[in-house]
C-alpha positions in Angstrom: -25.6 -37.0 3.9 -24.8 -33.6 3.4 -26.5 -30.3 4.9 -26.2 -26.8 4.7 -25.1 -24.8 7.6 -24.8 -20.9 6.9 -22.9 -21.0 3.5 -20.5 -24.0 4.2 -21.3 -27.4 4.2 -21.0 -29.9 6.4 -19.5 -33.0 5.6 -19.9 -36.5 7.7 -16.7 -37.7 9.6 -16.7 -40.9 7.2 -15.2 -38.8 4.4 -12.0 -38.9 6.2 -11.6 -42.7 6.1 -9.4 -44.0 2.8 -11.0 -44.9 -0.3 -14.6 -43.9 0.5 -16.5 -41.9 -2.1 -19.0 -38.8 -2.0 -21.6 -37.9 -4.1 -22.0 -34.2 -4.3 -24.7 -32.9 -6.2 -24.0 -35.6 -8.6 -20.3 -35.6 -8.7 -18.6 -38.5 -7.6 -15.3 -37.6 -5.2 -12.5 -39.6 -4.4 -9.8 -39.2 -1.9 -6.6 -37.4 -3.2 -2.8 -38.0 -2.6 -0.6 -35.1 -3.1 2.7 -34.8 -4.7 4.5 -36.0 -1.8 2.3 -38.9 -1.2 0.6 -37.4 1.5 -3.2 -38.4 2.0 -5.3 -35.2 2.1 -7.9 -36.0 4.6 -9.8 -33.0 3.8 -9.7 -32.7 0.2 -11.8 -34.7 -2.5 -11.1 -35.1 -6.0 -14.3 -34.5 -7.8 -14.2 -36.3 -11.3 -15.4 -33.1 -13.3 -12.4 -31.3 -12.5 -13.2 -29.7 -9.2 -11.4 -30.0 -6.1 -12.9 -29.3 -2.8 -10.9 -28.5 0.0 -12.4 -28.8 3.6 -11.7 -27.1 6.7 -12.7 -28.6 10.3 -15.5 -30.4 8.3 -16.8 -27.6 6.6 -16.4 -26.8 2.9 -14.4 -23.7 2.2 -13.1 -23.7 -1.1 -14.4 -25.3 -4.5 -11.8 -24.6 -7.3 -12.1 -25.4 -11.0 -9.1 -25.4 -13.3 -11.0 -23.6 -15.8 -8.1 -20.9 -17.0 -5.3 -22.7 -15.1 -3.9 -25.0 -17.7 -3.5 -28.7 -16.9 -0.1 -29.9 -15.2 2.1 -32.4 -16.7 3.5 -34.7 -14.2 6.7 -36.5 -14.4 8.0 -39.3 -12.4 11.3 -38.0 -10.9 13.4 -41.2 -11.5 13.1 -40.0 -15.3 15.5 -37.2 -13.9 17.2 -39.1 -11.5 17.5 -43.1 -11.5 18.6 -43.2 -7.9 15.2 -42.1 -6.8 12.7 -44.6 -5.6 9.7 -45.4 -8.6 6.4 -45.7 -7.5 3.0 -45.7 -9.5 1.3 -44.1 -6.4 3.1 -41.4 -4.6 3.8 -42.9 -0.9 5.5 -41.4 2.1 8.1 -43.2 4.0 6.2 -44.5 7.2 9.3 -43.4 9.6 8.2 -40.8 12.1 11.7 -39.2 11.8 10.6 -38.3 8.0 7.8 -35.9 8.9 7.7 -32.7 7.3 10.0 -33.4 4.5 9.5 -34.0 0.7 10.0 -37.0 -0.7 9.0 -36.7 -4.2 7.9 -39.3 -6.6 6.6 -37.2 -9.2 6.4 -33.5 -10.0 4.9 -31.2 -12.3 6.6 -29.5 -15.1 7.0 -25.8 -14.9 4.3 -23.6 -16.9 5.2 -20.8 -19.0 4.5 -17.2 -16.9 1.9 -16.4 -19.3 0.0 -19.7 -18.4 0.8 -19.7 -14.8 -0.6 -16.3 -13.9 -3.8 -17.5 -14.9 -3.8 -20.2 -11.9 -3.5 -17.2 -9.5 -6.4 -16.3 -7.3 -7.0 -12.7 -5.6 -9.8 -11.2 -3.4 -12.5 -9.7 -4.6 -11.7 -6.3 -6.1 -8.0 -6.7 -6.9 -5.8 -7.1 -9.9 -3.0 -8.6 -10.8 -0.5 -7.5 -13.3 2.8 -9.6 -14.5 5.7 -7.1 -14.0 8.7 -9.2 -14.6 9.7 -12.8 -15.6 12.6 -15.2 -17.0 11.3 -14.3 -20.7 14.2 -12.3 -22.1 11.4 -9.9 -23.4 10.3 -9.1 -19.8 13.5 -8.5 -18.1 15.0 -11.9 -18.2 15.3 -12.0 -14.7 15.7 -15.5 -12.6 16.6 -17.1 -9.3 15.5 -13.9 -7.7 15.3 -14.1 -3.8 15.3 -10.5 -2.6 14.2 -7.0 -3.9 14.2 -3.5 -2.9 13.6 -0.1 -4.4 15.7 2.8 -4.7 15.2 6.8 -4.7 14.2 6.6 -8.3 11.6 3.8 -8.1 13.6 1.1 -9.4 13.7 -2.5 -8.4 17.1 -3.9 -7.1 17.5 -7.4 -6.6 19.8 -10.5 -5.7 19.8 -13.6 -8.0 21.0 -16.4 -6.4 21.9 -19.7 -8.6 24.3 -20.8 -6.1 21.6 -21.7 -3.4 21.4 -24.1 -1.8 24.3 -26.4 -1.9 26.9 -24.5 -3.8 28.9 -23.4 -0.9 32.3 -21.8 -1.9 35.4 -21.1 0.5 35.4 -17.7 -0.9 32.3 -16.2 -1.7 33.5 -12.7 -2.9 34.1 -12.2 -6.9 36.8 -14.1 -8.2 35.7 -16.9 -5.9 34.1 -18.7 -8.5 30.4 -17.5 -7.5 27.3 -17.0 -10.0 25.4 -14.8 -8.0 24.2 -11.3 -9.0 23.2 -8.0 -8.0 20.6 -6.7 -10.8 18.2 -3.3 -11.3 15.2 -3.9 -13.0 13.2 -1.0 -14.9 10.2 -0.1 -16.9 11.7 2.1 -19.0 8.5 3.0 -21.1 5.8 3.1 -18.2 3.6 0.1 -19.7 3.6 -1.4 -16.4 6.3 -4.2 -17.4 10.0 -4.2 -16.7 11.8 -4.1 -20.0 15.5 -3.7 -19.0 17.8 -5.7 -16.4 21.4 -4.4 -15.7 23.6 -6.3 -13.7 25.2 -3.9 -10.9 27.7 -6.5 -9.7 28.2 -10.1 -10.1 30.8 -13.4 -8.9 29.1 -13.7 -5.4 28.0 -16.7 -3.6 24.9 -17.1 -1.8 23.2 -13.8 -1.8 20.2 -13.5 0.4 19.3 -10.0 0.8 19.6 -6.2 -0.3 18.9 -2.9 0.7 19.4 0.7 -0.6 21.0 2.8 2.1 22.6 6.3 3.1 25.9 5.0 2.1 25.4 2.8 -0.7 23.8 -0.8 -1.6 24.1 -3.3 1.2 23.6 -6.9 0.7 23.7 -10.0 2.9 26.0 -13.1 2.2 27.2 -14.9 4.8 29.6 -14.9 6.5 29.6 -10.9 5.3 27.4 -8.1 5.0 28.7 -6.2 2.2 28.6 -2.4 1.1 28.8 -1.6 -2.6 29.1 2.2 -4.0 28.3 3.7 -7.2 29.7 7.1 -6.9 30.1 7.8 -10.6 26.1 7.0 -11.3 26.9 4.6 -13.9 24.8 1.7 -12.2 27.9 -0.4 -11.8 29.6 -1.1 -8.6 32.7 1.1 -8.3 34.3 -1.9 -7.0 32.6 -5.3 -6.9 34.9 -6.4 -3.6 32.7 -3.6 -1.9 33.8 -3.0 2.1 32.8 -5.8 4.3 31.2 -4.1 7.3 30.6 -7.2 9.5 31.5 -10.7 8.8 31.6 -13.9 10.8 28.0 -14.8 10.2 27.5 -18.6 9.9 26.4 -20.4 6.6 26.9 -24.2 7.8 22.9 -24.5 6.8 22.0 -22.0 3.9 18.6 -21.6 4.5 19.1 -20.5 8.2 21.8 -17.4 7.6 21.4 -13.5 7.6 18.6 -12.4 5.2 15.2 -9.8 4.9 17.6 -6.5 5.2 14.8 -3.8 5.8 15.8 0.1 6.3 14.2 1.1 9.8 12.4 4.1 10.8 15.2 4.9 13.2 17.8 4.8 10.2 19.1 1.4 11.6 19.3 -1.5 8.9 17.0 -4.7 10.5 17.6 -7.9 9.4 16.5 -11.7 10.5 19.0 -14.5 10.8 18.2 -18.4 11.6 20.3 -20.8 13.7 23.0 -20.8 11.2 24.2 -17.5 13.1 28.1 -17.6 13.7 29.4 -16.5 17.0 32.6 -13.8 16.3 30.5 -11.3 14.6 33.2 -8.3 13.9 33.9 -5.2 11.8 37.1 -6.5 9.7 38.1 -2.7 9.0 38.4 -1.8 12.7 38.5 -5.2 14.1 36.0 -4.6 16.6 34.1 -7.5 17.9 30.4 -7.4 18.7 29.6 -10.2 21.2 26.0 -11.4 21.5 23.9 -14.6 21.2 22.8 -14.3 17.3 20.9 -17.4 16.6 17.2 -17.3 15.5 16.7 -13.7 16.2 15.7 -10.0 14.6 18.9 -7.9 14.6 20.0 -4.5 13.4 23.2 -2.7 12.1 24.4 0.7 11.3 25.4 1.2 7.5 28.8 2.7 8.1 29.8 -0.5 10.2 29.9 1.2 13.6 27.2 -0.7 15.6 25.3 -4.1 15.4 22.7 -5.5 17.9 21.1 -8.9 18.4 17.5 -7.8 19.4 14.6 -10.3 19.8 15.0 -13.9 20.1 12.4 -15.9 18.6 11.5 -19.7 18.8 13.2 -21.1 15.5 14.5 -20.4 12.2 13.9 -16.7 11.5 13.0 -15.2 8.1 10.3 -12.6 7.7 10.4 -9.0 9.2 8.0 -6.2 8.8 8.1 -2.9 10.4 4.7 -0.7 10.7 4.5 3.0 10.0 5.3 3.9 13.4 8.4 1.9 13.7 6.9 -1.4 15.3 8.7 -4.5 14.7 7.2 -7.9 13.4 8.6 -11.0 12.3 7.8 -14.6 11.1 9.7 -18.0 11.7 9.5 -21.5 10.4 7.3 -24.3 11.8 4.1 -22.8 12.2 5.2 -19.7 14.3 4.3 -17.4 11.7 3.7 -14.1 13.4 5.7 -12.4 16.2 5.8 -8.7 17.6 8.6 -7.3 19.3 6.9 -5.7 22.3 10.6 -4.3 23.3 13.9 -5.5 22.2 14.8 -8.6 23.9 11.2 -9.3 24.2 8.9 -10.8 21.5 5.3 -12.0 21.6 3.7 -14.8 19.5 0.9 -12.7 17.6 -2.3 -14.4 19.4 -4.6 -15.6 16.6 -8.2 -15.1 18.1 -11.3 -16.9 16.3 -14.8 -17.3 17.4 -18.3 -16.9 16.4 -18.5 -13.2 17.8 -15.7 -12.3 14.9 -17.8 -14.3 12.0 -15.0 -17.0 11.6 -14.7 -20.7 11.8 -12.2 -22.0 14.0 -9.8 -24.4 12.3 -8.9 -27.7 13.5 -5.2 -29.1 12.7 -5.0 -31.9 10.5 -3.1 -34.2 12.6 -4.0 -35.3 16.5 -0.2 -34.4 17.2 -0.5 -30.8 16.2 -3.6 -30.3 18.5 -1.8 -27.6 20.5 -1.2 -25.6 17.6 -3.0 -22.3 17.9 -6.1 -21.6 15.9 -5.2 -20.2 12.5 -1.8 -21.6 12.5 -2.6 -23.2 9.2 -2.8 -21.4 5.9 -5.7 -21.8 3.4 -4.4 -23.1 0.3 -6.7 -23.5 -2.9 -4.9 -26.4 -4.0 -4.0 -30.1 -2.4 -0.7 -29.8 -4.4 1.6 -28.9 -1.5 5.2 -29.7 -1.8 5.7 -30.5 2.0 4.1 -32.7 4.5 3.1 -30.2 6.6 -0.4 -28.3 7.0 1.1 -25.7 9.1 3.2 -22.6 8.1 6.1 -24.6 7.6 8.2 -21.7 6.6 7.2 -18.1 6.4 9.8 -16.0 4.8 8.0 -12.7 4.8 5.8 -10.6 7.3 5.6 -7.3 5.9 2.9 -4.6 6.3 0.7 -2.7 4.2 2.0 0.8 4.8 0.4 2.6 1.6 -3.0 4.0 0.9 -3.9 2.5 -2.6 -5.7 -0.6 -1.0 -9.1 0.0 1.1 -8.8 1.5 4.4 -8.9 -1.8 6.4 -5.3 -2.5 5.2 -3.7 0.5 6.2 -0.7 -0.3 8.6 -3.1 -3.1 9.9 -2.6 -6.1 7.5 0.4 -8.4 7.6 1.5 -10.6 4.3 2.6 -13.5 5.3 4.3 -15.9 2.7 3.7 -19.4 2.6 5.5 -20.7 -0.7 5.2 -24.5 0.1 1.2 -23.8 0.0 1.7 -21.5 -3.1 -0.1 -18.3 -1.1 0.5 -15.0 0.7 -1.7 -15.0 3.4 -3.2 -11.4 4.8 -3.6 -11.3 8.5 -5.7 -8.5 10.2 -3.7 -6.8 13.1 -5.1 -5.2 16.0 -3.7 -3.4 19.2 -4.0 -5.6 22.0 -2.8 -4.0 25.4 1.0 -3.7 25.0 1.4 -6.1 22.0 -0.9 -7.0 19.1 -3.4 -9.7 18.0 -4.3 -11.3 14.6 -7.6 -12.5 13.0 -8.4 -13.5 9.6 -11.4 -13.8 7.6 -11.4 -17.5 5.9 -13.7 -16.2 3.2 -10.4 -14.4 1.6 -7.7 -15.5 3.8 -5.1 -14.9 0.9 -4.1 -11.8 -0.9 -2.1 -14.3 -3.3 -2.9 -17.8 -3.8 -2.2 -20.4 -6.9 -2.9 -23.5 -7.9 0.3 -24.2 -9.7 2.7 -26.6 -7.8 5.6 -24.8 -8.7 4.3 -21.0 -7.6 6.6 -20.3 -4.6 5.8 -16.6 -3.3 8.8 -15.8 -0.9 8.4 -12.0 -0.6 5.3 -9.5 -0.8 6.3 -6.0 -0.3 4.5 -2.3 -0.7 6.2 -1.0 -3.7 6.8 2.8 -4.9 3.3 2.9 -6.7 1.5 1.5 -3.5 0.8 -1.8 -5.0 1.6 -4.9 -3.4 4.7 -6.8 -5.0 4.9 -10.3 -4.9 7.7 -12.1 -5.7 7.4 -15.6 -7.0 10.4 -17.8 -6.6 8.7 -20.2 -9.1 10.7 -23.4 -7.6 9.0 -26.6 -7.2 11.3 -27.7 -4.6 10.7 -24.7 -2.1 11.6 -26.9 0.9 15.4 -26.8 2.0 15.6 -29.8 4.3 15.7 -33.3 2.7 15.5 -36.6 4.4 19.2 -36.6 5.1 20.6 -40.3 5.1 17.9 -41.4 2.9 18.3 -38.6 0.1 21.6 -37.0 0.2 21.9 -33.5 1.4 24.5 -31.1 0.1 27.4 -28.6 1.5 24.4 -26.2 2.4 22.5 -28.8 4.4 19.7 -28.9 1.7 18.3 -32.0 -0.3 20.2 -32.6 -3.2 17.4 -32.9 -6.1 17.5 -32.4 -10.0 14.3 -30.7 -9.7 15.5 -27.7 -8.1 14.9 -24.7 -10.5 17.4 -21.9 -11.0 16.2 -20.4 -14.1 12.9 -18.7 -13.2 11.3 -15.9 -11.5 8.0 -13.9 -11.7 7.2 -10.8 -10.0 3.4 -9.8 -9.7 1.9 -6.3 -9.0 -1.2 -6.5 -7.1 -3.5 -3.3 -7.0 -6.8 -2.3 -6.0 -9.2 -1.7 -8.9 -11.1 1.3 -7.2 -8.2 3.7 -6.7 -5.3 4.5 -9.0 -1.7 3.6 -8.8 0.5 6.0 -7.2 2.9 8.1 -9.3 6.6 6.6 -9.4 8.8 9.6 -8.0 12.3 10.4 -8.9 13.9 11.8 -5.6 17.3 11.7 -6.6 17.5 15.5 -7.9 14.6 16.6 -5.3 15.4 19.8 -3.7 15.7 20.2 0.3 12.0 21.3 0.6 10.6 18.9 -1.9 12.3 16.2 0.2 10.5 17.5 3.2 7.4 17.8 1.5 7.7 14.1 0.7 7.0 13.3 4.6 3.4 13.7 3.9 3.2 11.2 1.2 1.1 8.3 1.9 3.4 5.6 1.0 5.6 4.9 3.9 8.4 3.7 1.1 8.8 7.3 -0.4 8.9 9.0 3.2 11.8 6.8 4.1 13.4 7.4 0.8 13.4 11.2 1.5 14.8 10.8 5.2 17.6 8.7 4.1 18.1 11.3 1.3 18.2 14.1 3.6 20.8 12.2 5.9 22.8 11.5 3.1 23.0 15.1 2.2 23.7 16.5 5.9 23.1 18.5 8.3 22.7 22.5 7.8 21.4 25.3 9.8 18.5 25.9 7.6 17.4 22.3 7.4 17.5 21.9 11.2 15.5 24.9 11.5 12.7 23.5 9.2 12.6 20.2 10.8 12.3 21.4 14.3 9.4 23.7 13.1 7.5 20.4 11.9 7.9 19.0 15.4 5.4 21.7 16.4 2.5 20.7 14.0 -0.2 18.9 16.3 -2.6 17.6 13.4 -3.0 13.8 12.9 -4.3 11.6 9.9 -7.0 9.4 9.4 -5.0 6.6 11.4 -4.4 9.4 14.3 -1.0 9.5 13.5 1.3 12.3 12.4 4.0 10.9 10.1 5.7 14.3 9.2 6.4 14.8 12.9 7.5 11.0 13.0 10.0 11.3 10.2 11.3 14.8 10.8 12.1 13.4 14.4 14.0 10.4 13.0 16.1 12.7 10.6 17.1 15.3 13.2 18.1 11.8 15.3 19.8 10.6 12.2 22.1 13.7 12.4 23.4 12.9 15.7 21.8 16.0 17.3 19.7 14.4 20.3 23.4 12.7 21.4 25.6 15.6 20.9 23.3 18.5 22.6 21.0 16.7 25.0 20.3 19.6 27.0 18.7 21.5 23.8 17.0 18.2 22.3 15.7 16.5 25.7 13.0 19.2 26.3 11.9 19.4 22.8 11.5 15.5 22.8 9.7 15.9 26.2 7.1 18.3 24.7 6.5 15.4 22.0 5.5 13.0 24.7 2.3 15.0 24.9 2.0 14.9 21.1 -1.9 13.7 20.0 -0.1 11.1 17.8 0.7 7.9 19.6 3.6 7.1 17.4 4.8 10.3 17.8 5.0 9.8 21.6 6.4 6.2 21.0 9.5 7.5 18.6 10.1 10.5 21.0 10.8 8.2 24.1 12.3 5.9 21.7 14.8 8.6 20.5 15.9 10.0 23.7 19.4 9.9 24.3 21.3 7.7 27.2 21.3 10.0 30.0 19.5 11.1 33.2 17.6 14.0 31.6 15.9 11.3 29.8 15.0 9.4 32.8 13.5 12.8 34.3 11.8 13.7 31.1 9.6 10.7 31.0 8.7 10.5 34.5 7.8 14.1 34.4 5.3 13.6 31.7 3.9 10.4 33.3 4.3 8.4 30.4 4.2 5.2 31.7 0.3 6.2 32.3 0.2 7.1 28.7 -3.5 6.2 27.2 -1.9 4.1 24.6 -0.4 0.9 26.0 2.2 0.7 23.3 3.6 3.9 24.5 3.5 2.7 28.2 5.4 -0.3 27.4 8.0 1.8 25.4 8.4 4.2 28.5 9.0 1.4 30.8 11.3 -0.2 28.4 13.4 2.9 28.2 13.4 3.7 31.6 14.8 0.2 32.2 18.0 1.0 30.4 18.2 4.6 31.4 20.3 6.1 34.2 19.1 8.3 37.0 16.7 7.8 39.9 14.1 5.6 39.1 12.5 4.8 42.5 9.1 2.8 42.4 7.3 5.5 44.5 7.7 7.7 41.4 5.3 5.6 39.3 1.8 6.1 41.3 -0.4 5.2 40.0 0.5 2.4 37.6 -2.1 0.1 36.5 -1.1 -3.3 34.8 -3.0 -4.0 31.4 -1.8 -6.9 30.5 -2.7 -9.3 33.0 -3.6 -12.6 31.5 -1.2 -12.4 28.7 1.2 -15.3 28.2 4.0 -12.5 29.8 3.2 -9.8 31.8 5.0 -7.5 29.6 4.1 -4.5 31.7 4.7 -5.8 35.1 8.1 -7.4 33.9 9.3 -3.9 32.8 8.1 -2.1 35.9 10.0 -4.2 37.9 12.9 -3.7 36.1 12.8 0.0 36.6 12.5 -0.5 40.3 8.7 -0.4 40.8 8.5 -3.3 43.2 5.4 -2.3 44.7 2.4 -1.0 43.0 1.2 2.0 45.6 -1.8 3.1 42.9 -5.7 2.6 44.6 -6.7 2.0 40.9 -8.4 -1.3 40.5 -7.0 -4.3 38.3 -8.2 -5.0 35.0 -11.0 -7.4 35.1 -11.0 -10.4 32.9 -11.5 -9.8 28.5 -15.2 -10.7 28.7 -17.4 -9.4 31.7 -19.0 -11.8 34.1 -22.9 -12.9 33.6 -23.9 -11.4 36.7 -22.4 -9.7 39.6 -23.9 -10.2 43.0 -26.8 -11.9 41.5 -28.1 -9.1 39.3 -27.4 -9.2 35.4 -24.3 -7.1 34.5 -24.3 -4.8 31.6 -22.2 -6.2 28.7 -19.2 -4.1 27.4 -19.4 -4.2 23.4 -15.6 -3.9 22.5 -13.1 -1.6 23.8 -14.0 1.3 25.8 -11.9 4.6 25.3 -12.4 8.2 26.9 -11.1 11.1 24.9 -11.1 14.7 25.7 -11.9 16.8 23.0 -13.4 19.8 24.3 -15.1 18.1 26.9 -15.2 14.1 27.7 -16.4 11.5 25.5 -16.7 7.7 26.0 -17.1 5.2 23.3 -17.6 1.7 23.1 -20.2 1.2 25.8 -23.9 1.3 26.1 -25.7 1.5 29.4 -28.3 3.5 31.7 -25.9 5.1 34.1 -22.5 4.9 36.1 -20.0 6.5 37.5 -16.5 7.4 36.0 -13.6 8.4 38.2 -10.3 10.3 36.9 -6.9 10.5 38.6 -3.9 12.7 37.3 -0.5 11.4 36.8 0.2 11.6 40.3 -2.6 9.7 41.7 -4.7 12.6 42.9 -8.3 12.1 42.2 -9.6 15.2 40.4 -13.2 14.2 39.2 -16.0 12.0 40.0 -18.9 12.4 37.5 -21.9 10.6 36.5 -22.3 8.9 33.3 -25.5 8.2 31.3 -25.9 6.2 27.8 -22.0 7.2 26.9 -22.4 10.9 27.8 -20.8 12.6 31.0 -23.7 14.3 32.6 -21.1 16.8 34.3 -18.4 19.0 32.9 -14.6 18.5 34.5 -12.0 21.3 33.8 -9.0 19.3 33.2 -5.5 20.8 32.6 -3.5 19.4 30.2 -1.7 16.2 30.7 -2.3 12.5 31.2 -5.0 10.8 33.1 -6.4 7.6 34.5 -9.9 6.3 34.7 -12.2 3.7 36.2 -16.0 3.5 34.8 -18.0 1.3 37.3 -21.1 0.2 36.1 -23.1 -2.1 38.4 -19.8 -3.2 39.7 -18.5 -3.8 36.4 -15.2 -2.1 36.0 -13.2 -1.0 33.4 -9.9 1.1 33.4 -7.5 3.0 31.1 -6.1 6.6 30.2 -6.4 9.3 28.0 -4.8 12.5 27.4 -5.5 16.1 27.5 -4.2 18.6 24.8 -4.2 22.4 24.1 
């Protein structure tokens, strides 16, 4: 018997039992086995072409393949006679096989024109197939990474050698088949029509980024710099300059990848467990000692420095950088979202659920996975998975939406996590949460891209120069790297040897929002100095970074330094409360080396920026401080560990922990720990690291997230959401609804400066507050909230 609950259909438990049938509105449903012989407990195959997907017993997706063509199934033993034959897909029974595809049949690939009809998007979005393997549409194939240059052209690496063709010499002349290509839409019709080969003959390319010094590619064991000084779109010397070498490649899906240009002018990358140990610059023979396995790393594009950053839980792939410079990452094995709280400390982004958010909690499919956090599983629109794993088995992308073509809820708050084994790109909503972030998802539209085509394998989803989301579909039926080694042979790249791996196809989609036009594609290659500075105000982070990079490439001059310094005095903020022009001007000046070479001149300027109304400016000003005692004093003088923004506070504490100078715990009064209750108390961790062993503050500690039902037998007020206090020509309080209470305010030295009555969210009295940072408590019938705010002129 079925019954309706809200807009979901509750299904009786017996549906999970094999070979039972279900009548749904006159249609007969049967148990479904996917390609790897996995019995899909939460899936029903309806006889009239409908597939019903269930989550925690609720009907969440009904998909009809009306526009997507029928798939042609082929037994694998028709391709390789050594593979087992079976009329019904069957999974090997041993527990050690869990998670690895053991295909007995697969679907033949679809032409790009047909495969695009299998893709579903959220309401209000459209897709455009921009490039494919078709020679009339650029002829690209086996693309595994893409990026863009200052002309808006797409650069990519084609990797036909992946995964098991591991050569002793990965450089040109060693027999490699991989290429670096440039794709263009020369006639402006929204479709790529030109493919140029910039350089070829490499082995196992994995990443690419256009930098100040040239084009950099990752190709373990090397990070290689290539130049094109004459501008003919062909590498001057395909051998290039090896910036760093020594990275491991014993497992070719665990090497360095995802090269990303950072706001701080470093190149960020992810690296898996095939890391290597003796990383060095072969030109200077400088060795960089660190633990490199499974972490985020960054390096200078001139070969002068490389640093291991945050260590993660397992094979690390995706990386994303917010508009203010915060770092996010994804890994394999269900850990699909991390935030770098500070270098060396990552936080697994908590995914919250509950009726108050309107989301339905998800139950893991297998009892052995009951410890997995809610929403650790993707939401495929087809049961045709190519891995026996209902979680995020491999997440090679974790980018953020950093443009303005999409609706405002996306702006610097949506992370795109690719799930190629489930043929989708998930969208996760991020919100600030104490010193880190928390994520949530809407199960009605959990994906920005999802396909029913078993060969669809999106491995990168990145904001492009037009503000659209560009999705790189590797289009490979066998996306999983590992095989059941010992049962099915694995090659020199530690990958399953299979005849159904595809190295001939690639599809690139461009996803845009229907209600807004796409951004114009700029060409900054000949832009003037003033035009590049003006681009700091562009709504797309991509173009702001390109302008920053090009100014650094051209070099500093007195006039440019004056112009950039003048921007730093701008106090205006955008709709997100940030000031991107100031952030990029600051980071450009830092890139010229000025803060380190003349700290007595620049530390006072950075000190002033620590009181800027934009939290991102304050965060970047602290992060850019040079390593000397002047910087320590600047942070302490401005009271930045009591900044009203928790992300700025933790950055100040981290910076103090690595700076020289006197850092007595008494200098941090008052200090309120806002991270109590998190898995790691990041604030206390850093507070202790800078010598703050005792907290002398009299401020109350933060109560639990949810207020008690009663206090001393009386009904307690319920705080709706987060409380915030701001000062704009007077005090304003948001996020509360109560009859009366008390607001107490302390200055940065812990001195009480005001005690005011509050009613209905309004301050009944006025308080004259000087410029600076303040701490506060709000006491309503014994229920207490604390926080910080700043006063600016």
